[in-house]
Every structure is written in C-alpha cells, then in structure tokens.
C-alpha positions as CSV (number, residue, x, y, z in Angstrom):
1,M,-40.4,0.6,8.7
2,D,-36.8,-0.7,8.5
3,Q,-34.6,2.2,7.4
4,K,-32.1,0.0,5.7
5,K,-34.8,-1.7,3.6
6,L,-36.3,1.7,2.7
7,Y,-33.1,3.5,1.7
8,G,-30.6,0.7,1.1
9,R,-26.9,1.4,1.1
10,W,-25.8,5.0,0.6
11,N,-23.5,5.7,-2.3
12,F,-22.2,9.2,-2.8
13,W,-22.6,9.1,-6.6
14,E,-26.4,8.7,-6.1
15,E,-26.4,12.3,-4.9
16,F,-25.5,13.5,-8.4
17,V,-28.6,11.8,-9.7
18,G,-30.9,12.6,-6.8
19,Y,-30.3,16.3,-6.5
20,P,-31.2,17.2,-10.1
21,M,-34.4,15.1,-9.8
22,M,-35.3,16.8,-6.5
23,I,-34.9,20.2,-8.2
24,Y,-36.9,19.1,-11.2
25,Y,-39.9,18.2,-9.0
26,R,-39.7,21.5,-7.1
27,I,-39.5,23.5,-10.3
28,R,-42.6,21.6,-11.6
29,G,-44.4,22.6,-8.5
30,E,-46.1,19.3,-8.2
31,K,-46.4,18.7,-4.5
32,I,-46.6,15.2,-2.9
33,Q,-50.3,15.7,-2.2
34,K,-51.0,16.2,-5.9
35,M,-48.8,13.2,-6.9
36,L,-50.5,11.0,-4.3
37,A,-54.0,12.1,-5.5
38,K,-53.1,10.8,-9.0
39,R,-51.9,7.5,-7.6
40,I,-55.2,7.2,-5.6
41,D,-57.3,7.8,-8.7
42,K,-55.2,5.3,-10.6
43,A,-55.6,2.7,-7.9
44,K,-59.4,3.3,-7.9
45,Q,-59.7,2.8,-11.6
46,K,-57.7,-0.4,-11.6
47,A,-59.6,-1.8,-8.6
48,G,-62.9,-1.0,-10.4
49,K,-62.0,-3.3,-13.2
50,I,-61.2,-6.3,-11.1
51,V,-63.6,-9.2,-10.9
52,L,-63.1,-10.4,-7.4
53,T,-63.7,-14.2,-7.2
54,E,-63.3,-16.0,-3.9
55,K,-59.8,-17.2,-5.0
56,I,-58.7,-13.7,-6.0
57,K,-60.1,-12.2,-2.8
58,N,-58.1,-14.6,-0.6
59,E,-55.0,-14.0,-2.6
60,F,-55.5,-10.2,-2.3
61,L,-56.0,-10.5,1.5
62,I,-52.7,-12.3,1.8
63,R,-50.9,-9.8,-0.5
64,Y,-52.4,-6.9,1.5
65,E,-51.1,-8.4,4.8
66,K,-47.6,-8.9,3.3
67,L,-47.2,-5.4,1.9
68,D,-44.0,-3.8,3.2
69,N,-43.5,-0.2,2.1
70,F,-43.5,3.2,3.7
71,F,-47.1,3.9,2.8
72,S,-48.5,0.5,3.7
73,F,-46.7,0.5,7.0
74,H,-48.5,3.6,8.2
75,F,-51.8,3.1,6.3
76,K,-52.4,-0.4,7.7
77,D,-51.5,0.9,11.1
78,I,-54.2,3.6,11.2
79,D,-56.7,1.5,9.2
80,A,-56.7,-1.1,12.0
81,S,-58.1,1.5,14.5
82,R,-61.4,1.7,12.5
83,N,-61.9,5.2,13.9
84,H,-61.0,7.3,10.9
85,N,-62.4,7.9,7.5
86,F,-60.4,7.4,4.3
87,E,-59.4,11.1,4.0
88,E,-58.1,11.1,7.6
89,K,-56.1,7.9,6.9
90,I,-54.5,9.5,3.8
91,Q,-53.7,12.7,5.7
92,Y,-52.0,10.6,8.4
93,C,-49.8,8.9,5.8
94,L,-48.9,12.3,4.3
95,D,-48.0,13.6,7.8
96,Q,-45.7,10.6,8.4
97,Y,-44.1,11.2,5.0
98,K,-43.5,14.9,5.7
99,K,-42.1,14.0,9.2
100,E,-39.7,11.5,7.6
101,S,-38.7,13.8,4.7
102,N,-37.9,16.7,7.2
103,N,-35.3,14.5,8.8
104,L,-33.4,13.7,5.5
105,I,-30.4,15.6,4.3
106,S,-29.6,13.3,1.4
107,S,-31.2,14.1,-2.0
108,S,-31.0,10.5,-3.1
109,N,-32.8,9.4,0.0
110,M,-35.5,12.0,-0.6
111,M,-36.1,10.5,-4.0
112,K,-36.1,7.0,-2.7
113,L,-38.6,8.0,0.0
114,Q,-40.8,9.7,-2.6
115,G,-40.8,6.7,-5.0
116,N,-41.4,4.2,-2.2
117,F,-44.3,6.3,-0.8
118,L,-46.0,6.8,-4.1
119,N,-45.5,3.4,-5.6
120,G,-46.4,1.9,-2.2
121,A,-49.6,3.9,-2.1
122,E,-50.7,2.7,-5.5
123,A,-50.0,-0.9,-4.7
124,T,-51.6,-0.7,-1.2
125,L,-54.7,1.2,-2.3
126,L,-55.3,-1.0,-5.3
127,L,-55.8,-4.0,-3.0
128,Y,-57.6,-1.9,-0.4
129,F,-60.2,-0.5,-2.9
130,A,-60.7,-3.9,-4.5
131,L,-61.3,-5.6,-1.1
132,D,-63.2,-2.8,0.5
133,S,-65.6,-2.0,-2.3
134,K,-66.4,-5.6,-3.3
135,T,-66.4,-7.4,0.1
136,K,-66.5,-4.6,2.7
137,R,-63.5,-6.6,4.1
138,E,-65.7,-8.5,6.5
139,I,-63.3,-11.4,6.6
140,R,-64.5,-14.6,8.4
141,L,-63.0,-17.9,9.4
142,S,-63.8,-19.4,6.0
143,D,-61.4,-16.8,4.5
144,I,-58.4,-17.7,6.7
145,M,-58.8,-21.4,7.2
146,I,-57.1,-23.9,4.8
147,G,-59.4,-26.6,3.4
148,E,-62.9,-26.2,1.9
149,N,-64.8,-27.5,4.9
150,S,-62.4,-26.6,7.7
151,S,-64.3,-23.6,9.0
152,K,-67.6,-25.6,9.0
153,I,-66.0,-28.5,10.9
154,F,-64.5,-26.1,13.4
155,I,-67.7,-24.1,14.0
156,A,-69.6,-27.3,14.5
157,F,-67.0,-28.4,17.1
158,L,-67.2,-25.1,18.9
159,K,-71.0,-25.4,19.1
160,V,-70.8,-29.0,20.6
161,K,-68.3,-27.7,23.2
162,K,-70.6,-24.8,24.0
163,F,-68.0,-22.2,23.1
164,I,-70.5,-20.5,20.8
165,D,-74.3,-20.6,20.3
166,E,-76.3,-21.4,17.2
167,N,-75.7,-17.8,15.9
168,H,-72.0,-18.0,16.6
169,N,-72.1,-15.7,19.6
170,L,-69.3,-16.3,22.0
171,L,-70.6,-18.1,25.2
172,V,-67.4,-18.3,27.2
173,D,-65.9,-15.6,29.4
174,Q,-62.3,-16.8,29.0
175,K,-61.3,-15.1,25.8
176,S,-57.6,-15.9,26.4
177,S,-58.3,-19.6,26.2
178,F,-60.4,-19.2,23.1
179,I,-57.7,-17.2,21.5
180,R,-55.1,-19.9,22.2
181,I,-57.3,-22.5,20.5
182,H,-57.2,-20.4,17.3
183,R,-53.5,-19.9,17.7
184,F,-53.1,-23.7,17.9
185,L,-54.8,-24.0,14.6
186,K,-52.6,-21.3,13.1
187,D,-49.4,-23.0,14.4
188,N,-50.6,-26.3,12.8
189,H,-51.6,-24.6,9.5
190,I,-55.3,-25.2,9.7
191,I,-55.6,-21.4,9.9
192,N,-53.4,-20.0,7.2
193,P,-50.1,-19.0,8.8
194,D,-49.6,-16.3,6.1
195,Y,-52.2,-14.2,7.9
196,Q,-51.1,-11.8,10.7
197,D,-52.7,-11.8,14.1
198,S,-54.6,-8.6,13.2
199,T,-56.4,-10.4,10.4
200,I,-57.2,-13.4,12.6
201,I,-58.6,-11.0,15.3
202,E,-60.8,-9.3,12.6
203,A,-62.1,-12.7,11.4
204,M,-62.8,-13.8,15.0
205,E,-64.7,-10.6,15.7
206,N,-66.8,-10.9,12.6
207,E,-67.4,-14.6,13.2
208,Y,-68.2,-14.5,16.9
209,N,-69.8,-11.0,17.2
210,T,-67.5,-9.8,19.9
211,N,-64.3,-7.8,20.4
212,F,-60.8,-9.2,20.8
213,D,-58.3,-6.4,21.5
214,K,-54.7,-6.7,20.4
215,G,-53.4,-6.6,23.9
216,T,-55.4,-9.5,25.1
217,F,-54.5,-11.5,22.0
218,S,-50.8,-10.8,22.4
219,R,-50.8,-11.7,26.0
220,A,-52.9,-14.8,25.5
221,V,-50.6,-16.5,23.0
222,L,-47.7,-16.2,25.4
223,V,-49.4,-18.3,28.1
224,K,-49.0,-22.0,28.2
225,P,-52.2,-24.0,27.7
226,N,-53.9,-25.4,30.8
227,D,-55.1,-29.0,31.1
228,F,-58.5,-28.3,29.6
229,E,-57.0,-26.6,26.6
230,E,-54.6,-29.6,26.1
231,I,-57.7,-31.9,25.9
232,I,-59.2,-29.5,23.3
233,Y,-56.0,-29.6,21.3
234,Q,-56.0,-33.3,21.3
235,E,-59.6,-33.4,20.1
236,L,-58.8,-30.9,17.4
237,S,-55.8,-32.9,16.4
238,K,-57.9,-35.9,15.7
239,L,-60.5,-33.8,13.9
240,F,-58.0,-32.2,11.6
241,N,-55.4,-35.0,11.5
242,I,-52.8,-32.9,13.2
243,S,-49.7,-34.6,14.6
244,Y,-49.8,-33.5,18.3
C-alpha cells in the first residue's frame, strides 16, 4: 500500500498527540488481536442484518474491489489464493501489521497504522461477510456486465461461435484469445470497467468451468489481436452497438 496515502504528511506536533495515545493503549493492555476480534464481531453483526438484493450485491462487489486500506490490501491479496481458511487470512493480515509496526519509530504513525488497520478491517469484512454468507461470492458474467440482457446475448454468441458448449464449458484451447475478447468488452464498457481483472477472472472461471491464472490473463491482454479476433470484435461491436 502507498505509504504516503497511509501515513500522510509527517508533522512533529502529531507526536505530542500520538505518544500519549500509544501509552494509553499499552497501559490498557488491549492488544491488536483483541481489538481486531471486536471489529470482526461488529462486522459480522452488521452483515447479518443486510438484505442483499441483486442491486446491493453488485454495489457491494464494486465497493469491495475499490477498498484501499492497509487491511484490505493484504486481506484481498491472500483471499485471492483460495488456499486458506478465514482464520489463516486474519493471521496473515495481523502478521503484516506487526511487520509494518516494527519498522515504525514515529508514535503518530503507529496510531495512524492502527486506526487504518482496524477501521479498514471492519469496512472490508462487513462487505466480505455480506457477500460470502449470502452469495458464496460465486460471481458470474451477469454480475459484471452492464445491461440486463448483455450476458445472455454474449453467452449465446459464444455458443454460436463454438467457444463454449451448451453447459458453458470452454471448448477452445487458446485461452489467451478468449481472454482478449473479454478485455475488449471491458474496454468498451460492456463489462463494467470498475471491476478489476481478478474479479473478471473469477467470473470467467465460474461461468466457463475452467481456470484462468493471473499470469496468463496479464500476458494475454498485452498481445495485439490477430485477424480472427478482429473479426470477432467487429461482430461484437455490431451486437452491442460499439463504435469500433
């Protein structure tokens, strides 16, 4: 995470405020683990009261993608691996917090880090719990495409072109070309450009029952389209009224 965004500009007078606050928390004996546990419980309680309509779900997914705080930076990073349970993810974030705090000598920055971490945890986990418990976060094309019928139109197009079968299973071997087609839709705002590539990858994996690793995705979007892809782009442009 950007250090300047996290700590802001340093002012010496902040140390007079930060130092007493740091001493206060140490005297109270309330460690970061305990304070984080309270924020987790608070986020769970709030998430449990949310009625997750389709509109709110999509808004929450976008908000989750756009989160930018110390906790969300590390939590979303490890959450993307899908190889850890929730407790391990929390411990990873705590480890990153401790590592960062051990490098600080400014009391004001210590307090800024703590506030950013705890407030960020509550904001991040509120969205995480709401989405995970109500939808299992199995995001699909219909969640990321703009327009009520856009995903249906696109799926029908892919079936006609023999990219996928009737069960949406991927039929082509050239994943890079397939990825660029989706990137074309994102660049032209048929796929919502607010979503990061990681979310698009997740939607594609769920929709087409296959894996698209980040490395392949990143490399694919850097390659210029071939003649076949240009024809596909032109057909999609007519289908979605894209100026191409």
